[in-house]
C-alpha positions as a Markdown table, in Angstrom:
| # | Residue | x | y | z |
|---|---|---|---|---|
| 1 | Met | -20.9 | 29.2 | 40.2 |
| 2 | Ser | -18.3 | 28.6 | 37.4 |
| 3 | Thr | -14.9 | 30.1 | 37.4 |
| 4 | Leu | -12.7 | 31.1 | 34.4 |
| 5 | Val | -9.0 | 30.2 | 34.4 |
| 6 | Asp | -7.2 | 33.1 | 32.7 |
| 7 | Arg | -3.7 | 33.0 | 31.3 |
| 8 | Pro | -1.2 | 34.6 | 33.7 |
| 9 | Ala | -0.5 | 38.1 | 32.8 |
| 10 | Gly | 3.2 | 37.5 | 32.3 |
| 11 | Ala | 2.9 | 34.3 | 30.3 |
| 12 | Pro | 4.2 | 34.5 | 26.7 |
| 13 | Gln | 1.6 | 34.2 | 24.0 |
| 14 | Pro | 2.3 | 31.3 | 21.5 |
| 15 | Pro | 3.7 | 32.6 | 18.2 |
| 16 | Arg | 1.2 | 32.8 | 15.4 |
| 17 | Thr | 1.8 | 32.0 | 11.8 |
| 18 | Thr | 2.5 | 35.1 | 9.7 |
| 19 | Pro | 3.0 | 35.6 | 6.0 |
| 20 | Ala | 6.7 | 35.7 | 6.7 |
| 21 | Asp | 6.5 | 32.1 | 7.8 |
| 22 | Leu | 5.4 | 31.1 | 4.3 |
| 23 | Leu | 8.4 | 32.7 | 2.6 |
| 24 | Pro | 10.7 | 29.7 | 3.4 |
| 25 | Leu | 8.4 | 27.6 | 1.2 |
| 26 | Leu | 9.7 | 29.5 | -1.8 |
| 27 | Thr | 13.2 | 28.4 | -0.9 |
| 28 | Ala | 11.9 | 24.9 | -0.3 |
| 29 | Ser | 10.4 | 24.9 | -3.8 |
| 30 | Val | 13.8 | 25.9 | -5.3 |
| 31 | Arg | 15.5 | 23.1 | -3.3 |
| 32 | Ala | 12.9 | 20.6 | -4.5 |
| 33 | Val | 13.5 | 21.5 | -8.2 |
| 34 | Leu | 17.3 | 21.5 | -8.0 |
| 35 | Thr | 17.3 | 18.2 | -6.0 |
| 36 | Leu | 16.3 | 16.4 | -9.1 |
| 37 | Leu | 17.2 | 18.8 | -12.0 |
| 38 | Val | 20.8 | 18.9 | -11.1 |
| 39 | Pro | 21.4 | 15.0 | -11.0 |
| 40 | Ile | 19.6 | 14.7 | -14.3 |
| 41 | Ala | 21.8 | 17.3 | -15.8 |
| 42 | Val | 24.9 | 15.5 | -14.4 |
| 43 | Leu | 23.8 | 12.2 | -15.9 |
| 44 | Thr | 23.3 | 13.7 | -19.3 |
| 45 | Leu | 26.7 | 15.3 | -19.1 |
| 46 | Val | 28.3 | 12.0 | -18.2 |
| 47 | Ala | 26.5 | 10.4 | -21.2 |
| 48 | Trp | 27.8 | 13.2 | -23.4 |
| 49 | Leu | 31.3 | 12.7 | -22.2 |
| 50 | Gly | 31.1 | 8.9 | -22.8 |
| 51 | Ala | 29.7 | 9.3 | -26.3 |
| 52 | Val | 32.9 | 9.8 | -28.3 |
| 53 | Arg | 31.0 | 10.5 | -31.5 |
| 54 | Ser | 28.7 | 13.2 | -30.1 |
| 55 | Thr | 29.0 | 16.6 | -31.7 |
| 56 | Ser | 26.5 | 18.4 | -29.4 |
| 57 | Ser | 27.6 | 21.4 | -27.4 |
| 58 | Leu | 27.5 | 21.5 | -23.6 |
| 59 | Ala | 24.5 | 23.9 | -23.7 |
| 60 | Ala | 22.6 | 21.5 | -25.8 |
| 61 | Val | 23.4 | 18.7 | -23.4 |
| 62 | Gly | 22.1 | 20.8 | -20.5 |
| 63 | Arg | 18.9 | 21.4 | -22.5 |
| 64 | Val | 18.4 | 17.7 | -23.0 |
| 65 | Gly | 18.5 | 17.2 | -19.2 |
| 66 | Ala | 16.0 | 20.0 | -18.7 |
| 67 | Asp | 13.7 | 18.6 | -21.3 |
| 68 | Ala | 13.8 | 15.2 | -19.6 |
| 69 | Trp | 12.8 | 16.9 | -16.3 |
| 70 | Leu | 10.0 | 18.8 | -18.0 |
| 71 | Leu | 8.7 | 15.6 | -19.7 |
| 72 | Gly | 8.4 | 14.1 | -16.2 |
| 73 | His | 6.1 | 17.1 | -15.3 |
| 74 | Gly | 3.8 | 16.4 | -18.3 |
| 75 | Ala | 5.2 | 19.1 | -20.6 |
| 76 | Pro | 5.4 | 17.9 | -24.2 |
| 77 | Val | 8.7 | 18.8 | -26.0 |
| 78 | Ala | 8.5 | 19.9 | -29.7 |
| 79 | Val | 11.5 | 18.6 | -31.6 |
| 80 | Ile | 12.4 | 18.8 | -35.3 |
| 81 | Gly | 9.9 | 16.7 | -37.2 |
| 82 | Gly | 7.6 | 15.8 | -34.3 |
| 83 | Thr | 6.7 | 16.0 | -30.6 |
| 84 | Leu | 7.7 | 14.0 | -27.5 |
| 85 | Ala | 4.8 | 13.7 | -25.2 |
| 86 | Val | 5.1 | 10.4 | -23.3 |
| 87 | Ala | 6.0 | 11.3 | -19.7 |
| 88 | Pro | 8.5 | 9.1 | -17.8 |
| 89 | Leu | 6.6 | 8.6 | -14.6 |
| 90 | Gly | 9.8 | 7.6 | -12.9 |
| 91 | Val | 10.9 | 11.2 | -13.2 |
| 92 | Thr | 7.5 | 12.4 | -11.9 |
| 93 | Leu | 7.8 | 10.1 | -8.8 |
| 94 | Leu | 11.3 | 11.4 | -8.1 |
| 95 | Ala | 10.1 | 15.0 | -8.4 |
| 96 | Leu | 7.2 | 14.3 | -6.1 |
| 97 | Ala | 9.6 | 12.7 | -3.5 |
| 98 | Ser | 11.9 | 15.7 | -3.6 |
| 99 | Ala | 8.9 | 18.0 | -3.1 |
| 100 | Val | 7.6 | 15.9 | -0.2 |
| 101 | Arg | 11.1 | 16.0 | 1.5 |
| 102 | Ala | 11.4 | 19.8 | 1.1 |
| 103 | Val | 7.9 | 20.3 | 2.6 |
| 104 | Arg | 8.6 | 18.0 | 5.5 |
| 105 | Thr | 11.7 | 20.0 | 6.4 |
| 106 | Trp | 9.6 | 23.2 | 6.5 |
| 107 | Val | 7.0 | 21.5 | 8.6 |
| 108 | Arg | 9.6 | 20.4 | 11.1 |
| 109 | Asp | 11.0 | 23.9 | 11.3 |
| 110 | Gln | 7.4 | 25.2 | 12.0 |
| 111 | Ala | 7.0 | 22.6 | 14.7 |
| 112 | Ala | 10.3 | 23.5 | 16.3 |
| 113 | Ala | 9.3 | 27.2 | 16.4 |
| 114 | Glu | 5.9 | 26.2 | 17.8 |
| 115 | Arg | 4.1 | 27.6 | 14.9 |
| 116 | Gly | 1.1 | 26.2 | 13.0 |
| 117 | Val | 1.0 | 24.8 | 9.5 |
| 118 | Pro | -1.6 | 26.6 | 7.4 |
| 119 | Phe | -2.4 | 24.0 | 4.9 |
| 120 | Trp | -4.1 | 25.9 | 2.1 |
| 121 | Pro | -1.9 | 29.0 | 2.1 |
| 122 | Gly | 1.1 | 26.7 | 2.3 |
| 123 | Thr | -0.1 | 24.7 | -0.7 |
| 124 | Ala | -0.6 | 27.9 | -2.7 |
| 125 | Val | 2.8 | 29.3 | -1.9 |
| 126 | Phe | 4.8 | 26.1 | -2.5 |
| 127 | Ala | 2.9 | 24.9 | -5.6 |
| 128 | Gly | 3.0 | 28.5 | -7.0 |
| 129 | Gly | 6.8 | 28.7 | -6.5 |
| 130 | Tyr | 7.3 | 25.2 | -8.0 |
| 131 | Gly | 5.1 | 26.0 | -11.0 |
| 132 | Val | 6.8 | 29.3 | -11.7 |
| 133 | Leu | 10.2 | 27.6 | -11.6 |
| 134 | Ala | 9.0 | 24.9 | -14.0 |
| 135 | Leu | 7.8 | 27.7 | -16.3 |
| 136 | Leu | 11.2 | 29.4 | -16.1 |
| 137 | Val | 13.0 | 26.2 | -17.0 |
| 138 | Ala | 10.8 | 25.7 | -20.0 |
| 139 | Leu | 11.4 | 29.3 | -21.2 |
| 140 | Val | 15.2 | 29.3 | -20.6 |
| 141 | Thr | 15.9 | 26.0 | -22.3 |
| 142 | Arg | 13.9 | 26.7 | -25.5 |
| 143 | Ser | 15.9 | 26.4 | -28.7 |
| 144 | Gly | 15.4 | 25.8 | -32.4 |
| 145 | Val | 16.0 | 22.1 | -31.8 |
| 146 | Ala | 13.6 | 21.4 | -28.9 |
| 147 | Ala | 11.1 | 23.5 | -27.0 |
| 148 | Ala | 8.9 | 22.4 | -24.1 |
| 149 | Gly | 5.4 | 23.8 | -23.8 |
| 150 | Pro | 5.4 | 26.7 | -21.2 |
| 151 | Leu | 1.8 | 26.3 | -20.2 |
| 152 | His | 2.1 | 22.6 | -19.7 |
| 153 | Ala | 5.2 | 23.1 | -17.7 |
| 154 | Leu | 3.4 | 25.6 | -15.5 |
| 155 | Leu | 0.4 | 23.3 | -15.0 |
| 156 | Gly | 2.6 | 20.3 | -14.4 |
| 157 | Gly | 4.7 | 22.1 | -11.9 |
| 158 | Leu | 1.6 | 23.3 | -10.0 |
| 159 | Ala | 0.3 | 19.8 | -9.9 |
| 160 | Val | 3.5 | 18.2 | -8.6 |
| 161 | Gly | 4.0 | 21.1 | -6.1 |
| 162 | Ala | 0.4 | 20.8 | -4.8 |
| 163 | Ala | 0.6 | 17.0 | -4.5 |
| 164 | Gly | 4.0 | 17.2 | -2.8 |
| 165 | Phe | 2.7 | 19.7 | -0.2 |
| 166 | Ala | -0.4 | 17.6 | 0.4 |
| 167 | Leu | 1.7 | 14.5 | 1.1 |
| 168 | Gly | 4.4 | 16.3 | 3.1 |
| 169 | Ala | 1.9 | 18.1 | 5.3 |
| 170 | Arg | -0.8 | 15.4 | 5.3 |
| 171 | Ser | -1.0 | 15.3 | 9.1 |
| 172 | His | -2.1 | 19.0 | 9.0 |
| 173 | Arg | -4.6 | 18.5 | 6.2 |
| 174 | Pro | -8.0 | 19.9 | 7.2 |
| 175 | Ala | -11.2 | 17.8 | 7.1 |
| 176 | Leu | -13.4 | 17.8 | 4.1 |
| 177 | Pro | -16.0 | 20.6 | 4.1 |
| 178 | Glu | -19.4 | 19.7 | 5.3 |
| 179 | Arg | -20.9 | 20.6 | 1.9 |
| 180 | Val | -19.2 | 17.7 | 0.3 |
| 181 | Pro | -21.8 | 15.0 | -0.3 |
| 182 | Ala | -21.5 | 12.0 | 2.0 |
| 183 | Val | -21.3 | 9.6 | -0.9 |
| 184 | Val | -18.4 | 11.5 | -2.4 |
| 185 | Ala | -16.5 | 11.6 | 1.0 |
| 186 | Ala | -17.1 | 7.9 | 1.5 |
| 187 | Ala | -15.8 | 7.0 | -2.0 |
| 188 | Leu | -12.5 | 8.9 | -1.9 |
| 189 | Arg | -10.4 | 6.4 | 0.1 |
| 190 | Pro | -11.8 | 3.3 | -1.7 |
| 191 | Ala | -11.1 | 4.9 | -5.1 |
| 192 | Ala | -7.5 | 5.7 | -4.0 |
| 193 | Ala | -7.0 | 2.2 | -2.7 |
| 194 | Cys | -8.4 | 0.8 | -6.1 |
| 195 | Val | -5.9 | 2.9 | -8.1 |
| 196 | Ala | -3.0 | 1.8 | -5.9 |
| 197 | Ala | -4.0 | -1.8 | -6.2 |
| 198 | Leu | -4.4 | -1.6 | -10.0 |
| 199 | Leu | -0.9 | 0.1 | -10.3 |
| 200 | Ala | 0.5 | -2.7 | -8.1 |
| 201 | Leu | -1.0 | -5.3 | -10.4 |
| 202 | Gly | 0.3 | -3.4 | -13.4 |
| 203 | Ala | 3.8 | -3.3 | -11.9 |
| 204 | Leu | 3.6 | -7.1 | -11.2 |
| 205 | Thr | 2.5 | -7.7 | -14.8 |
| 206 | Val | 5.5 | -5.7 | -16.1 |
| 207 | Ala | 7.8 | -7.7 | -13.8 |
| 208 | Val | 6.4 | -11.0 | -15.1 |
| 209 | Ala | 6.7 | -9.9 | -18.7 |
| 210 | Leu | 10.3 | -8.9 | -18.2 |
| 211 | Val | 11.2 | -12.2 | -16.6 |
| 212 | His | 9.4 | -14.1 | -19.4 |
| 213 | Gly | 10.9 | -12.1 | -22.2 |
| 214 | Arg | 14.4 | -11.6 | -20.7 |
| 215 | Asp | 16.1 | -13.3 | -23.7 |
| 216 | Asp | 14.7 | -10.8 | -26.1 |
| 217 | Val | 15.4 | -7.9 | -23.8 |
| 218 | Phe | 19.1 | -9.0 | -23.5 |
| 219 | Leu | 19.3 | -9.5 | -27.2 |
| 220 | Leu | 18.2 | -6.0 | -28.0 |
| 221 | His | 20.5 | -4.6 | -25.3 |
| 222 | Arg | 23.5 | -6.4 | -26.8 |
| 223 | Ser | 22.6 | -5.4 | -30.3 |
| 224 | Leu | 23.0 | -1.7 | -29.3 |
| 225 | Asp | 26.6 | -2.4 | -28.0 |
| 226 | Pro | 26.4 | 0.5 | -25.5 |
| 227 | Gly | 29.5 | -0.4 | -23.5 |
| 228 | Trp | 29.6 | -0.5 | -19.7 |
| 229 | Leu | 29.0 | 3.2 | -19.2 |
| 230 | Gly | 26.3 | 3.5 | -21.9 |
| 231 | Gly | 24.7 | 0.3 | -20.7 |
| 232 | Thr | 24.4 | 1.6 | -17.2 |
| 233 | Leu | 22.9 | 4.8 | -18.3 |
| 234 | Leu | 20.6 | 3.0 | -20.7 |
| 235 | Ala | 19.4 | 0.7 | -17.9 |
| 236 | Leu | 18.9 | 3.7 | -15.6 |
| 237 | Ala | 16.9 | 5.6 | -18.3 |
| 238 | Gln | 14.7 | 2.5 | -18.8 |
| 239 | Ser | 14.0 | 2.2 | -15.1 |
| 240 | Leu | 12.5 | 5.6 | -15.2 |
| 241 | Leu | 10.0 | 4.3 | -17.8 |
| 242 | Leu | 8.9 | 1.3 | -15.7 |
| 243 | Pro | 6.1 | 3.2 | -13.9 |
| 244 | Ser | 4.8 | 4.4 | -17.2 |
| 245 | Leu | 4.8 | 0.8 | -18.5 |
| 246 | Ala | 2.9 | -0.2 | -15.3 |
| 247 | Val | 0.1 | 2.2 | -16.4 |
| 248 | Trp | 0.2 | 0.6 | -19.9 |
| 249 | Ala | -0.1 | -2.8 | -18.2 |
| 250 | Val | -3.2 | -1.5 | -16.3 |
| 251 | Ala | -4.8 | -0.7 | -19.6 |
| 252 | Trp | -3.9 | -4.2 | -20.8 |
| 253 | Leu | -5.5 | -5.8 | -17.7 |
| 254 | Ala | -8.6 | -3.6 | -18.2 |
| 255 | Gly | -9.1 | -4.8 | -21.7 |
| 256 | Pro | -8.5 | -1.9 | -24.1 |
| 257 | Gly | -4.7 | -2.4 | -24.2 |
| 258 | Phe | -2.2 | 0.0 | -25.7 |
| 259 | Ala | -0.4 | 0.9 | -28.9 |
| 260 | Val | 3.3 | 0.9 | -29.7 |
| 261 | Gly | 3.1 | 2.8 | -33.0 |
| 262 | Thr | 0.4 | 3.4 | -35.5 |
| 263 | Ala | -1.8 | 0.5 | -36.5 |
| 264 | Thr | -0.6 | -1.6 | -33.6 |
| 265 | Ser | -2.3 | -3.0 | -30.5 |
| 266 | Val | -1.3 | -5.0 | -27.4 |
| 267 | Ala | -4.4 | -6.3 | -25.7 |
| 268 | Pro | -5.6 | -9.5 | -24.0 |
| 269 | Gly | -7.2 | -10.6 | -27.3 |
| 270 | Gly | -4.0 | -10.5 | -29.3 |
| 271 | Thr | -0.9 | -8.5 | -30.3 |
| 272 | Val | -0.4 | -6.6 | -33.5 |
| 273 | Leu | 3.1 | -5.1 | -33.8 |
| 274 | Ala | 5.2 | -3.4 | -36.4 |
| 275 | Thr | 8.9 | -2.5 | -36.3 |
| 276 | Leu | 9.7 | -1.4 | -32.7 |
| 277 | Pro | 12.2 | 1.3 | -31.7 |
| 278 | Ala | 15.5 | 0.0 | -30.3 |
| 279 | Val | 14.5 | 0.1 | -26.7 |
| 280 | Pro | 15.5 | -3.2 | -24.9 |
| 281 | Val | 12.6 | -3.1 | -22.4 |
| 282 | Leu | 10.1 | -3.4 | -25.3 |
| 283 | Gly | 11.5 | -6.9 | -25.9 |
| 284 | Ala | 9.1 | -8.0 | -23.0 |
| 285 | Leu | 6.0 | -7.3 | -25.2 |
| 286 | Pro | 3.9 | -10.3 | -26.0 |
| 287 | Pro | 4.7 | -12.1 | -29.2 |
| 288 | Gln | 2.8 | -11.3 | -32.4 |
| 289 | Gly | -0.5 | -13.0 | -33.0 |
| 290 | Pro | -3.6 | -14.0 | -31.1 |
| 291 | Thr | -3.4 | -15.0 | -27.4 |
| 292 | Pro | -5.1 | -18.0 | -25.7 |
| 293 | Thr | -8.8 | -17.3 | -24.9 |
| 294 | Ala | -7.9 | -17.8 | -21.2 |
| 295 | Thr | -5.9 | -14.6 | -21.3 |
| 296 | Trp | -9.2 | -12.6 | -21.1 |
| 297 | Leu | -9.5 | -13.8 | -17.5 |
| 298 | Val | -7.1 | -10.9 | -16.6 |
| 299 | Val | -10.1 | -8.6 | -17.0 |
| 300 | Val | -11.5 | -10.2 | -13.8 |
| 301 | Leu | -8.7 | -8.6 | -11.8 |
| 302 | Pro | -10.0 | -5.0 | -11.8 |
| 303 | Val | -13.5 | -6.5 | -10.9 |
| 304 | Leu | -11.9 | -8.2 | -7.9 |
| 305 | Val | -10.2 | -5.0 | -6.9 |
| 306 | Gly | -13.6 | -3.2 | -6.9 |
| 307 | Ala | -15.2 | -6.1 | -5.0 |
| 308 | Gly | -12.5 | -6.0 | -2.3 |
| 309 | Ala | -12.7 | -2.3 | -1.9 |
| 310 | Ala | -16.5 | -2.4 | -1.4 |
| 311 | Ala | -16.4 | -5.5 | 0.9 |
| 312 | Leu | -13.6 | -4.2 | 3.1 |
| 313 | Arg | -14.7 | -0.6 | 3.4 |
| 314 | Arg | -15.8 | 0.5 | 6.9 |
| 315 | Pro | -18.5 | 3.2 | 7.1 |
| 316 | Arg | -17.5 | 6.4 | 8.7 |
| 317 | Ala | -19.0 | 7.8 | 11.8 |
| 318 | Gly | -22.5 | 9.1 | 11.1 |
| 319 | Glu | -22.5 | 7.7 | 7.6 |
| 320 | Pro | -25.7 | 6.1 | 6.3 |
| 321 | Thr | -25.5 | 2.3 | 6.3 |
| 322 | Gly | -28.4 | 1.4 | 3.9 |
| 323 | Leu | -27.8 | -0.7 | 0.9 |
| 324 | Arg | -28.7 | 2.1 | -1.5 |
| 325 | His | -26.0 | 4.3 | -0.1 |
| 326 | Arg | -23.4 | 1.6 | -0.2 |
| 327 | Leu | -24.3 | 0.8 | -3.8 |
| 328 | Ala | -23.9 | 4.5 | -4.7 |
| 329 | Val | -20.5 | 4.6 | -3.0 |
| 330 | Ala | -19.4 | 1.5 | -4.9 |
| 331 | Gly | -20.5 | 3.0 | -8.2 |
| 332 | Leu | -18.8 | 6.4 | -7.5 |
| 333 | Thr | -15.7 | 4.5 | -6.4 |
| 334 | Gly | -15.5 | 3.0 | -9.9 |
| 335 | Val | -16.0 | 6.4 | -11.5 |
| 336 | Leu | -13.3 | 8.1 | -9.4 |
| 337 | Ala | -10.9 | 5.2 | -10.0 |
| 338 | Gly | -11.6 | 5.3 | -13.7 |
| 339 | Ala | -11.0 | 9.1 | -13.9 |
| 340 | Ala | -7.7 | 8.7 | -12.1 |
| 341 | Val | -6.5 | 5.9 | -14.4 |
| 342 | Ala | -7.6 | 7.9 | -17.4 |
| 343 | Leu | -5.5 | 10.9 | -16.2 |
| 344 | Leu | -2.5 | 8.7 | -15.8 |
| 345 | Ala | -3.1 | 7.1 | -19.2 |
| 346 | Ala | -3.2 | 10.6 | -20.8 |
| 347 | Val | 0.1 | 11.5 | -19.2 |
| 348 | Val | 1.9 | 8.3 | -20.4 |
| 349 | Ser | 0.5 | 8.3 | -24.0 |
| 350 | Gly | 0.9 | 10.4 | -27.0 |
| 351 | Pro | 3.5 | 10.8 | -29.8 |
| 352 | Leu | 7.1 | 9.9 | -29.5 |
| 353 | Gly | 8.3 | 11.7 | -32.6 |
| 354 | Ser | 6.7 | 11.6 | -36.0 |
| 355 | Gly | 5.6 | 8.9 | -38.4 |
| 356 | Arg | 5.2 | 5.4 | -37.0 |
| 357 | Met | 5.8 | 6.5 | -33.4 |
| 358 | Ser | 3.1 | 9.2 | -33.5 |
| 359 | Glu | 0.8 | 7.0 | -31.5 |
| 360 | Leu | 2.0 | 5.4 | -28.3 |
| 361 | Gly | 0.4 | 4.2 | -25.1 |
| 362 | Pro | -3.2 | 3.5 | -24.0 |
| 363 | Asp | -6.3 | 5.4 | -25.1 |
| 364 | Pro | -7.2 | 7.5 | -22.0 |
| 365 | Leu | -11.0 | 7.5 | -22.6 |
| 366 | Leu | -11.4 | 3.8 | -23.3 |
| 367 | Thr | -9.1 | 2.8 | -20.5 |
| 368 | Gly | -10.9 | 5.1 | -18.0 |
| 369 | Leu | -14.3 | 3.8 | -19.0 |
| 370 | Ala | -13.2 | 0.2 | -18.8 |
| 371 | Val | -11.7 | 0.6 | -15.3 |
| 372 | Ala | -14.7 | 2.6 | -14.1 |
| 373 | Gly | -17.1 | -0.1 | -15.3 |
| 374 | Glu | -15.1 | -3.0 | -14.0 |
| 375 | Val | -14.4 | -1.6 | -10.5 |
| 376 | Ala | -18.0 | -0.4 | -10.1 |
| 377 | Ala | -19.4 | -3.7 | -11.3 |
| 378 | Gly | -17.1 | -5.6 | -8.8 |
| 379 | Gly | -18.2 | -3.4 | -5.9 |
| 380 | Val | -21.9 | -3.7 | -6.7 |
| 381 | Leu | -21.7 | -7.5 | -7.2 |
| 382 | Ala | -19.8 | -7.9 | -3.9 |
| 383 | Leu | -22.4 | -5.9 | -2.0 |
| 384 | Leu | -25.4 | -7.8 | -3.6 |
| 385 | Leu | -23.7 | -11.2 | -3.0 |
| 386 | Leu | -22.9 | -10.3 | 0.6 |
| 387 | Arg | -26.5 | -9.3 | 1.2 |
| 388 | Thr | -27.8 | -12.5 | -0.4 |
| 389 | Trp | -25.4 | -14.6 | 1.7 |
| 390 | Val | -26.4 | -12.9 | 4.9 |
| 391 | Ala | -30.1 | -13.3 | 4.1 |
| 392 | Arg | -29.7 | -17.0 | 3.3 |
| 393 | Arg | -27.5 | -17.6 | 6.3 |
| 394 | Gly | -30.2 | -16.1 | 8.6 |
| 395 | Thr | -29.7 | -14.9 | 12.1 |
| 396 | Arg | -28.5 | -17.0 | 15.0 |
| 397 | Val | -29.6 | -15.8 | 18.4 |
| 398 | Pro | -28.0 | -17.2 | 21.5 |
| 399 | Ala | -30.4 | -19.5 | 23.4 |
| 400 | Asp | -29.0 | -18.6 | 26.8 |
| 401 | Leu | -30.0 | -15.0 | 27.0 |
| 402 | Pro | -29.8 | -13.5 | 30.5 |
| 403 | Ala | -33.1 | -13.4 | 32.5 |
| 404 | Gly | -35.2 | -10.4 | 31.6 |
| 405 | Leu | -33.3 | -9.7 | 28.3 |
| 406 | Asp | -35.1 | -10.3 | 25.0 |
| 407 | Ala | -33.5 | -10.6 | 21.6 |
| 408 | Pro | -34.5 | -7.9 | 19.0 |
| 409 | Ala | -37.8 | -8.6 | 17.4 |
| 410 | Gly | -36.3 | -8.7 | 14.0 |
| 411 | Gly | -33.1 | -10.5 | 14.9 |
| 412 | Leu | -29.6 | -9.2 | 14.9 |
| 413 | Leu | -29.7 | -8.5 | 11.1 |
| 414 | Gly | -33.4 | -7.5 | 11.0 |
| 415 | Arg | -34.7 | -10.9 | 10.0 |
| 416 | Ser | -37.7 | -12.3 | 11.8 |
| 417 | Arg | -37.0 | -15.4 | 14.0 |
| 418 | Arg | -38.8 | -18.6 | 13.6 |
| 419 | Pro | -40.5 | -20.0 | 16.7 |
| 420 | Gly | -39.0 | -23.0 | 18.3 |
| 421 | Arg | -35.3 | -22.1 | 17.7 |
| 422 | Gly | -33.6 | -19.5 | 19.7 |
| 423 | Thr | -37.0 | -17.8 | 20.4 |
| 424 | Ala | -38.8 | -17.1 | 23.6 |
| 425 | Gly | -41.7 | -19.5 | 24.2 |
| 426 | Pro | -44.9 | -18.7 | 26.1 |
| 427 | Gly | -43.1 | -19.1 | 29.4 |
| 428 | Gly | -40.5 | -16.5 | 28.5 |
| 429 | Gly | -37.6 | -19.0 | 28.4 |
| 430 | Ala | -35.4 | -19.9 | 25.4 |
| 431 | Gly | -36.9 | -22.4 | 23.1 |
| 432 | Gly | -40.1 | -22.6 | 25.0 |
| 433 | Ala | -38.4 | -23.8 | 28.2 |
| 434 | Glu | -39.8 | -22.6 | 31.6 |
| 435 | Pro | -37.9 | -19.7 | 33.2 |
| 436 | Pro | -35.8 | -20.5 | 36.2 |
| 437 | Gly | -37.9 | -21.0 | 39.3 |
| 438 | Ala | -41.0 | -21.9 | 37.4 |
| 439 | Gly | -43.1 | -24.4 | 39.3 |
| 440 | Ser | -41.2 | -24.0 | 42.5 |
């Protein structure tokens, strides 16, 4: 007879999460926005105070800081004579970090009160609050000189808010629904690992280019004569562009390259440039003209990334282990990685004004297709080569199996064993030897 252990009548019930528990997420979204927006406004104010020739008003300076914050959220800013649409990913990463910090504070408060963390309702509330705030910033700071796109600001705020909540509350993230195909669920992590590896390679490429072209970078910096305060702010502003340049470098590694103005191209096959804007970091670009043929070897790096992701992936519990399934996962990994890189390329490319600077950055479609093909090809080749190597290596079965224990009929890897080596002979022993005690 089974017994049921009931909760004592006087024991307090654990508090349940209510809609009121989600209201602090709105405050957290305000804190996440102000944590970055205020410092950017302060830096623009310092730059305005240090520029003795500036005739801009204080309100215009505040709008410049807000426009920089909105650009980091993917909102293009229309200015007189053109549009600014190249997002500084450094601002995006800082905004994401401030959102993650605000969400983690709320999660700790929920844990201290012994309340749960509803993931999807929390994501909706925090991302919605963040997106609405971004929309308000875009509407309030509009002027006849510069105006950010309200819809883009809303969508960018929603994306940053949702990503910030997902990272800040990742320990409470629910499992994928069962209706998600197994091949898709298996390809998500390898695709994310491939994107991270490609961005790391892009950052390393930018670092090498800066070291190699440091003389030109310093020459451009000195030609601007910014002074110590202006030089510090200029270096800080360029550091916010470095993540965007890392995405440009990924496009260069993949093959399509990127543009730095109309009718220009920076690719492994060669560099075609025109007059560059006075941005010192652009002094690290490759010199004009064709590059050595060996430079095309950099295209192998995305292939190696895909091969490593396929070879090091461990199947999940209950996942099919057949070669066809693994090849499908490798192909889908390339598709997802290419889609993510294409999205990043779309964010960091576009016009930077009018005229010659109306085309800047990599082509999202070409870059995404190149990355998808190279990563998928690397994964498929790695799996096929691994299978061929295992088949040629064969199966080694220990000769000293315990008495009464036979090796699998097809070997450890499903390959039939050849008689006379590691196989049971007619007498049942290894290699045809008589079993212990035979003949006694």
